[in-house]
Backbone as a ProteinNet text record, in pm:
[ID]
protein_1_A
[PRIMARY]
MELLAPLPNVNQTAPQTQVGSLTEYLSFIFPLAIGLAATLAILMIVIGGVQIIFSGGSAGKVADGKRRITEAIWGLILALAAYLILYTINPDLISLKFIL
[TERTIARY]
9607.7	9567.9	9457.2	9346.3	9228.7	9240.8	9182.2	9136.7	9010.2	9028.1	8854.8	8843.2	8865.1	8801.4	8886.8	8782.7	8855.9	8953.9	9057.8	9207.1	9152.4	9098.8	9047.8	9170.2	9070.6	9164.7	9188.6	9223.3	9238	9188.3	9083.8	9031.3	8875.7	8817	8707.7	8598.4	8659	8525.3	8457.7	8517	8527.1	8623.3	8575.6	8639.7	8725.1	8842.3	8946.3	8914.5	8918.5	8918.9	9031.2	9065.6	9204.6	9347	9491.5	9641.5	9657	9711.2	9773.6	9961.8	9998.9	10138.5	10157.7	10315	10321.2	10329.3	10400.4	10443.1	10333.3	10216.9	10087.8	10044.4	10046.5	9990.1	10038.2	10176.1	10244.3	10250.6	10233.4	10259.5	10090.6	10008.7	9894.3	9942.6	10008.6	10023.4	10106.1	10207.5	10302.5	10267	10175.9	10080.8	9988.3	9941.3	9856	9965.8	10067.9	10166.1	10192.8	10247.9	10326.5	10131.9	10062.1	9918.9	9932.3	9953.2	9910.7	10005.6	10158.7	10305.2	10232.1	10203.1	10151.1	9962.9	9942	9826.8	9858.8	9993.5	9946.2	10091	10192.4	10268.9	10198.6	10043.8	9971.2	9904.2	9874.8	9811.2	9920.8	10057.6	10111.9	10153.3	10138.8	10209.8	10057.1	9918.5	9829.5	9822.6	9891.4	9912.4	9978.4	10103.4	10200.9	10210.7	10065.9	10046.7	9882.3	9892.8	9755.6	9880.1	9956.5	10026.2	10113.1	10120.1	10210.5	10099.4	9943.2	9848.1	9799.1	9810.8	9733.2	9896.3	10004.3	10091.8	10090.1	10019.4	10042.7	10162.2	10240.6	10343.7	10485.7	10420.2	10571.6	10696.6	10803.4	10913.2	10892.2	10927.3	10923.1	10814.9	10681.9	10590.4	10624	10652.9	10613.4	10750.3	10859.9	10946.7	10915.5	10846.1	10788.3	10699	10650.6	10526.6	10617	10757.7	10784.9	10904.8	10939.1	11003.7	10900.7	10774.6	10675.6	10656.7	10593.9	10622.4	10745.1	10849.5	10990.9	11005.7	11018.9	11004	10904	10761.2	10650.5	10695.8	10750.3	10822.3	10908.5	11012.5	11147.6	11095.1	10976.6	10923.4	10866.7	10774.2	10712.4	10829.8	10934	11020.4	11068.6	11119.2	11220.5	11110.7	11007.2	10896.4	10846.5	10832.6	10863.7	10958.2	11108.8	11211.4	11295.1	11161.9	11262.5	11107.2	11022.4	10886.5	10991.7	11063.8	11116.7	11230.5	11357.2	11455.4	11436.9	11335	11281.9	11203.6	11131.5	11046.9	11166.9	11349.1	11374.5	11457.9	11489.3	11593.9	11508.5	11399.4	11326.3	11165.6	11061.8	10957.6	10888.5	10963.6	10879.4	10945.6	11025.3	11040.7	10954.5	10863.8	10759.3	10634.6	10607.1	10496.3	10507	10682.1	10624.1	10605	10696	10636.8	10762	10865.2	11002.6	11018.5	11076.4	11132.6	11229.8	11209.8	11352.8	11429.8
-9917.7	-9886.8	-9836.3	-9875.1	-9766.7	-9733.4	-9600.8	-9525.8	-9548.4	-9573.8	-9587.8	-9441.6	-9324.9	-9196.3	-9131.7	-8985.7	-8891.4	-8830.1	-8780.2	-8664.9	-8558.9	-8474.7	-8329.8	-8223.2	-8182.6	-8055.1	-8063.3	-8216.3	-8281.2	-8231.8	-8259	-8207.3	-8202.5	-8078.2	-8028.7	-8096.3	-8106.3	-8100.3	-8271.1	-8355.9	-8479.6	-8555.2	-8647.4	-8751.2	-8853.1	-8867.4	-8956.9	-9038	-9154.5	-9290.9	-9424.5	-9297.7	-9437	-9394.1	-9426	-9378.7	-9419.9	-9381.2	-9476.8	-9525.4	-9417.9	-9469.2	-9389.2	-9469.8	-9428.4	-9244.6	-9226.3	-9058.7	-8982.9	-9042.3	-8946.4	-8945.8	-9036	-9033.1	-8991.9	-8977.3	-8861	-8720.6	-8691.9	-8541.9	-8476.6	-8558.5	-8533.6	-8535.3	-8635.2	-8633.4	-8518.7	-8498.3	-8379	-8220.8	-8173.4	-8060.2	-8110.9	-8186.9	-8219.5	-8236	-8307.4	-8293.8	-8141.9	-8085.3	-7882.5	-7904.9	-7873.8	-7844.6	-7907.7	-7959.9	-8060.9	-8024.2	-7961	-7969.6	-7774.5	-7700.1	-7536.9	-7624.3	-7655.5	-7650.3	-7729.7	-7820.5	-7872.8	-7755.1	-7687.7	-7599.8	-7508.1	-7444.1	-7315.6	-7367	-7526.7	-7635	-7542.6	-7642.9	-7636.2	-7462.7	-7358.3	-7267.4	-7186.4	-7261.9	-7213.2	-7244.4	-7405.4	-7487.2	-7446.6	-7363.6	-7304.5	-7173.1	-7112.6	-7023.1	-6976.3	-7079.1	-7199.9	-7123.1	-7292.3	-7294.1	-7191.7	-7059.6	-6944.3	-6865.9	-6861	-6789	-6882.3	-7033	-7088.3	-7126.1	-7076.3	-7129.6	-7073.3	-6932.2	-6886.8	-6876	-6825.1	-6751.8	-6855.4	-6957.7	-7071.8	-7043	-7022.3	-6947.2	-7135.2	-7249.9	-7331.4	-7334.6	-7318	-7402.8	-7248.9	-7159.9	-7053.3	-7061.4	-7125.8	-7150.1	-7242.6	-7359.3	-7460.6	-7418	-7298.7	-7266.6	-7230.3	-7090.8	-7087.3	-7118	-7235.4	-7351.5	-7408.7	-7458.4	-7494.1	-7432.7	-7294.4	-7200.1	-7165.5	-7153	-7190	-7300.1	-7406.2	-7527.3	-7509.5	-7500	-7481.4	-7426.4	-7256	-7182.1	-7240.4	-7344.4	-7368.5	-7490.2	-7541.9	-7643.2	-7574.9	-7503.2	-7424.1	-7385.4	-7314	-7253.9	-7369.9	-7470.6	-7576.2	-7661.6	-7638.9	-7734.8	-7636.2	-7527.1	-7442.1	-7410.8	-7408.5	-7371.9	-7536.6	-7610	-7763.4	-7691.3	-7699.5	-7671.6	-7594.6	-7483.8	-7312	-7371.4	-7486.7	-7521.6	-7620	-7707.5	-7819.9	-7688.6	-7628.8	-7532.6	-7484.5	-7425.3	-7317	-7425.3	-7487.9	-7640.6	-7699.6	-7725.1	-7772	-7790.9	-7710.7	-7721.4	-7856.3	-7920.5	-8080.2	-8152.1	-8081.6	-8206.8	-8176.4	-8093	-8036.6	-8141.6	-8092.9	-8157.7	-8360.7	-8427.7	-8506.1	-8570.9	-8472.3	-8471	-8482.8	-8576.8	-8578.5	-8729.4	-8723.9	-8832.3	-8907.8	-9036.9	-9088.8	-9152.7
4147.9	4311.9	4320.3	4383.2	4385.1	4537.5	4478.8	4636.9	4700.8	4831	4934.4	4889.7	4927.1	4895.6	4783.8	4745.3	4667.2	4739.5	4684.5	4780.2	4769.9	4890.3	4855.2	4737.2	4731.3	4594.4	4522.7	4441.5	4337.8	4239.1	4174.2	4076.5	4100.5	4091	4155.8	4040	3924.2	3793.2	3826.3	3872.7	3857.6	3972.1	4009.1	4139.1	4116	4171.3	4131.4	4219.4	4144.7	4258.8	4170.2	4111.4	4042.7	4024	4087.2	4028.5	4019.2	3872.2	3842.2	3854.2	3921.3	3920.4	4102.5	4124.3	4293.9	4242.5	4175.6	4167.4	4133.4	4074.4	4102.5	4219.5	4290.5	4441	4532.7	4528.6	4610.9	4590.5	4452.1	4417.9	4434.8	4475.2	4549.5	4748.1	4762	4913.8	4936.6	4887.6	4908.1	4932.5	4838.7	4915.4	5061.5	5032	5183.1	5276.6	5281.6	5363	5412.8	5340	5378.2	5438.9	5414.9	5491.4	5622.2	5641.9	5793.5	5826.7	5814.2	5877.4	5947.2	5857.3	5922.4	6000	6007.7	6067.4	6153.6	6207.2	6334.5	6390.9	6325.6	6347.5	6383.6	6377.3	6432	6530.4	6580.2	6667.2	6740.5	6762.3	6859.2	6883	6844.7	6851.5	6981.1	6966	7034.9	7144.4	7151.9	7265.4	7357.7	7320.8	7363.9	7474.3	7363.1	7410.1	7551.8	7515.2	7605.9	7766.5	7727.6	7852.4	7900.3	7843.5	7909.1	7962.1	7945.4	7993.4	8120.3	8102.3	8274	8369.5	8335.2	8376.5	8520.5	8551.1	8699.9	8763.8	8655.5	8718.7	8714.7	8656.6	8730.4	8562.9	8604.3	8580.2	8469.6	8513.4	8441.2	8328.7	8357.7	8250.1	8196.8	8200.3	8068.7	7987.5	8092.5	7949.4	7865.7	7954.3	7837.6	7722	7749.5	7659.1	7543.6	7614.3	7471.1	7395.4	7431	7410.9	7253.6	7319.6	7234.3	7148.1	7167.4	7069.8	6920.2	6929.9	6939.5	6818.2	6893.3	6836.2	6757.4	6700.7	6616.6	6508.2	6523.8	6406	6350	6396.6	6349.8	6210.2	6292.4	6251.7	6112.8	6138.2	6021.8	5849	5893.5	5852.7	5802.5	5892	5755.9	5652.5	5708.6	5626.6	5476.4	5531.7	5388.4	5341.3	5409.7	5306.2	5207.9	5287.3	5232.1	5085.9	5102.2	4947	4895.5	4944.6	4848.4	4816.2	4851.2	4780.3	4656.5	4676.9	4656.7	4476	4489.1	4387.6	4351.1	4383.2	4334.2	4250.8	4291.3	4209.5	4041.2	4099.6	3979.6	3994.2	3961.2	3997.9	3919.5	3886.7	3872.8	3970.3	4105.2	4175.8	4287	4319.5	4351.5	4341.3	4183.2	4099.2	4084.3	4121	4037.5	3910	3827	3736	3588.8	3664.8	3613.2	3525	3434.9	3369.3	3421.7	3418.1	3497	3336.9
[MASK]
++++++++++++++++++++++++++++++++++++++++++++++++++++++++++++++++++++++++++++++++++++++++++++++++++++

């Protein structure tokens, strides 16, 4: 499988242009997905805060902003809990370096 561009933060010494198997590819994607989930959660918290600030005292808009912030925090907790559970069971499940 030929990559179009090197994956970020994979190997700092030499850019990676080929991935040998699906497990190698997924081992690069998993930390990237956790980082993306955290980034999106922070973005949704900021959007919820801005929504509350510009609500103009409307109870419905304030409730929507609080709901958005709460759901973003629960999503972040869920993503980190999934990582923690897999790491607790077996650290090789996170790196996808297991032998079938």
